[in-house]
C-alpha positions in Angstrom: 72.2 184.4 338.1 70.9 187.8 337.4 70.6 190.2 334.5 73.6 192.1 336.0 75.7 189.0 335.3 74.7 189.2 331.7 76.3 192.7 331.5 79.7 191.4 332.7 82.4 190.6 330.1 82.4 187.0 328.9 84.4 184.9 326.4 83.5 185.8 322.9 82.7 189.5 323.6 84.4 192.2 321.6 85.7 194.9 324.0 86.6 198.4 323.0 89.0 200.5 325.1 89.0 204.2 324.3 91.5 206.6 325.7 89.8 210.0 325.3 91.9 212.5 323.4 93.8 210.3 321.0 93.9 207.0 319.3 97.4 205.6 319.9 96.4 204.0 323.2 93.0 202.7 322.0 92.4 198.9 321.8 89.7 196.6 320.5 89.7 192.8 320.9 88.6 189.7 322.7 89.7 187.9 325.8 92.5 185.3 326.0 91.5 181.8 327.1 92.8 182.8 330.5 90.3 185.7 330.6 92.7 188.7 330.0 92.3 191.4 327.4 94.2 189.9 324.5 97.3 192.0 323.6 96.7 194.8 326.0 99.7 193.9 328.2 102.4 196.1 326.6 101.9 198.6 329.4 102.5 196.2 332.3 100.7 193.2 333.7 97.8 191.6 331.7 94.5 193.2 332.4 91.8 190.7 333.5 88.4 191.1 331.7 86.4 187.9 332.3 83.4 188.3 334.6 84.2 192.0 335.2 82.2 195.1 334.6 83.3 197.7 332.0 84.0 200.2 334.9 86.3 197.8 336.7 88.3 197.1 333.5 88.5 200.8 332.8 89.9 201.4 336.3 92.6 198.8 335.7 93.4 200.3 332.2 93.5 203.8 333.7 95.9 202.6 336.4 98.2 200.9 333.8 98.2 203.9 331.5 98.8 206.4 334.2 102.4 205.4 334.2 102.7 206.9 330.7 99.8 209.5 330.5 98.7 212.2 332.9 95.2 211.5 334.2 94.0 209.3 331.4 90.3 209.2 330.8 89.4 205.6 329.8 86.0 204.4 328.5 85.5 200.6 328.2 82.5 199.2 326.3 81.4 195.8 325.2 80.5 196.5 321.6 79.5 193.0 320.5 78.2 190.1 322.5 77.4 187.9 319.5 80.5 185.8 319.9 79.3 184.2 323.2 78.8 180.5 323.1 75.2 179.5 322.1 72.6 177.8 324.2 71.6 174.4 322.8 68.1 173.1 323.6 67.8 169.5 322.6 66.1 166.3 323.6 62.4 166.0 324.3 61.4 169.4 323.0 59.3 169.8 319.9 61.8 172.0 318.0 65.4 171.5 319.1 67.4 174.6 318.4 70.3 176.9 319.3 69.9 180.3 320.9 72.3 183.3 320.8 71.7 184.9 324.2 71.4 188.6 323.6 69.5 189.1 326.9 68.7 187.1 330.0 66.2 184.4 329.4 64.7 181.7 331.7 64.4 177.9 331.0 60.6 178.2 330.7 60.9 181.0 328.1 63.3 178.9 325.9 61.1 175.9 326.2 58.1 177.9 324.9 60.2 179.2 322.0 61.1 175.6 321.2 57.5 174.6 320.9 57.2 173.1 324.4 58.0 169.7 325.8 57.2 166.5 323.9 54.6 164.1 325.3 57.2 161.3 325.5 59.5 163.3 327.8 60.9 161.4 330.8 60.0 164.1 333.3 63.6 165.3 333.9 65.5 168.2 332.6 69.3 168.5 332.8 71.2 171.7 332.2 74.9 171.2 331.5 76.8 174.4 332.5 80.5 174.8 331.7 82.2 176.0 334.9 84.5 178.3 332.9 81.6 180.3 331.6 79.9 180.9 335.0 80.3 184.5 336.2 77.8 184.1 339.1 80.2 182.2 341.3 82.2 184.3 343.8 85.4 182.5 342.7 84.7 183.0 339.0 88.3 184.0 338.4 89.5 180.7 339.9 87.2 178.8 337.6 89.0 180.2 334.6 92.2 178.3 335.5 90.4 175.0 336.2 89.5 172.3 333.7 86.5 172.7 331.5 84.4 170.7 333.9 80.6 170.9 333.9 78.0 171.6 336.5 74.8 169.7 336.0 71.5 171.2 337.1 68.7 168.6 337.5 65.2 169.9 337.3 61.9 168.0 337.1 59.2 169.0 334.6 56.7 168.7 337.5 58.6 171.4 339.5 58.9 173.7 336.4 55.1 173.4 335.7 54.2 174.0 339.3 55.9 177.3 339.3 58.9 176.5 341.5 61.3 179.4 341.0 64.4 177.2 341.4 63.2 175.0 338.5 63.1 178.0 336.2 66.7 179.3 336.2 68.2 182.0 334.0 70.0 180.2 331.1 73.5 181.4 330.4 75.6 181.4 327.3 77.1 178.0 326.8 74.4 176.0 328.6 
């Protein structure tokens, strides 16, 4: 995972499509469960948004609108990321809590914000990651159509404390 992944469009984001020079073709909304811009299909095929950059979406919208407008200038912006699924940190932490991910954060950082690991911890950490929310996979579009299965990352506290980079992953919305 990377901070670049954080910038991609995810479920829960509010996306704004602005066609410069007028307002009749502008659109604002969220993604459908299938990952398309909800309601922005009256000009052809549905436009995919999930796990795509603002520029890639703008290119598709520009292509769809070019059937009706001459050289449309399209600007796509994610204007609100607060609707993304929260991260829940629970179990053997001193202060179990939920985090709204407004920027990339690592496991270690969230553990510190939760007061650290309790003394009675088993030594294992499990991260449950919904496959449909993972934009890092090369086949992320395929994952949208599959069931809501989970990937489970198993990490030992020993590896995390020793500084093993693999044991300190970026935490994603919905983990």
